[in-house]
Structure formats: structure tokens, C-alpha cells
N, C-alpha and C positions, 0 to 999 in steps of 0.2 A: 179255745178249742172250736174248730169249725165243724159244723154238722150240715149234712145235706138235709133238706126238708122232706125226708121220707115219712111214710105213714107211721113207722115205728117211732121216729123222733117226735112227731106230733103227738102220738099217744103218750109218750113219756112226759111231754109238757102238760098235757091234760091231766094225767095222773098227778103231776107236781102241783098243779093248781088246786086239785082236790085235797091232797094231804097238807099242803101249806095252809089252805083255808081251814082245815080241821084244827091244825096247830094254832093258827092265829085267833080263832074264835073260842079257844078253850077258856080264855079269861072271862068270857061271858057266863060261864057256868056258875050257878048259885051255890052248889055244894062242892067243897074242896076235893072230896074223893072223886067226883065226876070230872073235875078240872084236871086232876093228875092223870086219870085214865085217858081223857081226850088229848091232853098235851103229849102223853107218852105215845099214844097211837099215831098222832101227827108227826112226832119226831122220828119214830121208826119209819113211817112212810117217806118222810123227807130224806132220811138216810138211804132208803131203797132207791128213791129217785136219783140221788146223786151217784149212787153206785151204777145205775143204768146209764148215766151219762159219763161214767168212767172214773169216778173219784172214790177210791177206797177210803181215803182219809175223811171225806164227807160222810161216808157210811158209818165209819167208826165213831166220829164225834157225835153224830145224831143218835146213834144207837146207845152210846154211853149216857147221853142226856135222857133218852127215853127210859133207860133202866133206873136212873136217879129219880125220875118222876114216879115210877112204880114203887120204888123203895119209900119215897116220901109219903105215898098213899098209905103205907103200912105203919107209918110213925103215929103214935097216939095223938100228937098235936098237929098232925097233917102238915109237916114242913120238911124242908131239906135241912138236915143237920150238918154242921161243919164236917163231921166225920164222913158223911156220905159225899159231900161236895169235894173234899180233899181226896177221897178215894176215887171219885170220878176223874179228877185231874190226873192222879197217878195212873189209872187204867188207860186214860186217853194218851198219856205220854208213852207208856210202855207199848201200847198197840200201834201208836204212830211210829215208834222206832222200828218195830217189826216190819212194817210195810213201806217205810220211808224210801222215796226215790229222789229226794233233793230237788224238787221242782218248785217253782214260784207258787203254784196253786196250793201246794201242801203247806208252805210257810204262811200263806194268807189264811187258809182254813184253820190251822193250828193256832195262829195268833188271834183270830176272831173268837175261837172257842175259849181260849184261856182268858181273853179280855172279858168275855161274857160270864165265865165262871167267877172271875174276880169281882165283876160288877155286882153279882149276887151276894157278895160278902159285905157290901157297903151299907151302912146304916142311914147315911144322909141321902134322901131321895134325889136331890138335885145332882149330886156326884154320881149316884147310881145311873141316872138317866143320861148324863154326859158320857160316862163310860160305856153304857149300852149303845148310845149313838155312834161312838167311835167303833165299837164292835160291829154294829150294823153297817158302817161304812166299809169295813173289811169284808163283811158278808156280801155287800154289793159287788165289790171287786171279785170275790170268789165266784159268785154266780155269773158274772160277765165272762170270766175266764172259762168257767165250766159250760156255759151255754144253757143255763137254767132260767127260762123266762119267769117261771113262778117264783123261784127264789129271789130273783132280782126284784120283781114286783112287790113281794111281801117285805123284803129288806128296806126298800124305799118307803113303803107305807110305815114301817116301824120307826125309821128315822124321823119321818114327818110327825108321827104320833108323839114321840118323845120331845121333839122340838116344840110342837104345839102345846104340850103340857107345860114345859118350862116357860114358854111365852105367856101362857094363861096365868101361871103362878106369879111371874115376876113383872109382867107389863104393868099391872095395877100398882105394884110397889114403886116402880120407877115413875109412874104418872103422879102418884101422891108426893113423891120426893121432889119432883121438879116443879110442883105447883105451890 
């Protein structure tokens, strides 16, 4: 999507950097309840930024994610239950069908969302990170198509973070095996 570099467009980008930053730094929260609140707030903001850039599906997928985080905050064990996760998938699919316009950006966004939902079900951390990296690759494409600099920036950072973690875990294993 092409955008002129109007004042309005620049403000949307600045807003995006703020809310993506809030979302990305949620994992630094020491308390799980605060983590879920911050991640939820960031996800709602990310959804609003994608809506301002013209993507209803980006708004829906981020809003469903935010609602799931708020529900997880209410869980006694402070976690996303399988029931909540699968409900999120169903709500996302139904909402997507309602607004579906059969565009490439919608396929990319929905695929990235479903891949990230699936990654959350994986017990093996390495497979989870590989699936999350693939999802982030799709988010990179989505944000390029949408014109979201903040989304692009944070998706690239997320891919690098997952890759760095995998490298940090497995590089010593391979070094010992080859020596």
C-alpha cells in the first residue's frame, strides 16, 4: 500500500512505534498480571494502528489477541487455556469471514495469526521458536504491504530474537559435538 508522507501518516507511524514498543516490552514485566495487561494494551493499540492504515483484518486479529490476554489475566494460573486459544481461533475465523475481501494482505495476516496461535500450543521451545519465526516472517510481509514501519521494525526484531535464542542454545551443542 502506498502512502504519502503526510503529517497524519507520520503520526500513525509514531503511534505504531509507541504501541508496538508497549507490546514488545511486556515480557519484561515481573508480574504475570501486569504482563497480560501490558500485552493486551499493546495488542489493542497495534490493532488500532493497522486499522488506521486500512487493515480491518489486522485490527480484528490484534483485538482478539488482546482479549485473549485479558481473559488469561483472569485465569487462576495466569495462563491462556486451550479453550481460550481455540475460541480465539474461532472468533478470528468468523470475524475474518465477515469482513473478507480476498486480498493478499488478508491471506498473509490470517496465516501469520493462525501460525502464531499454533506456535503457542507447542511444548517444545525450539519448535515454538521456529514456528514463531515463520509467523514473524509473514508479519514482516504483512507490515511491508500495509506500510507499517513500526510493525516491520518489531517483526524483524522478533525474528532476530528467536534466531539469536536458538543460536545461543544450539551453537554450544554443535561446538561440543564437533570437537
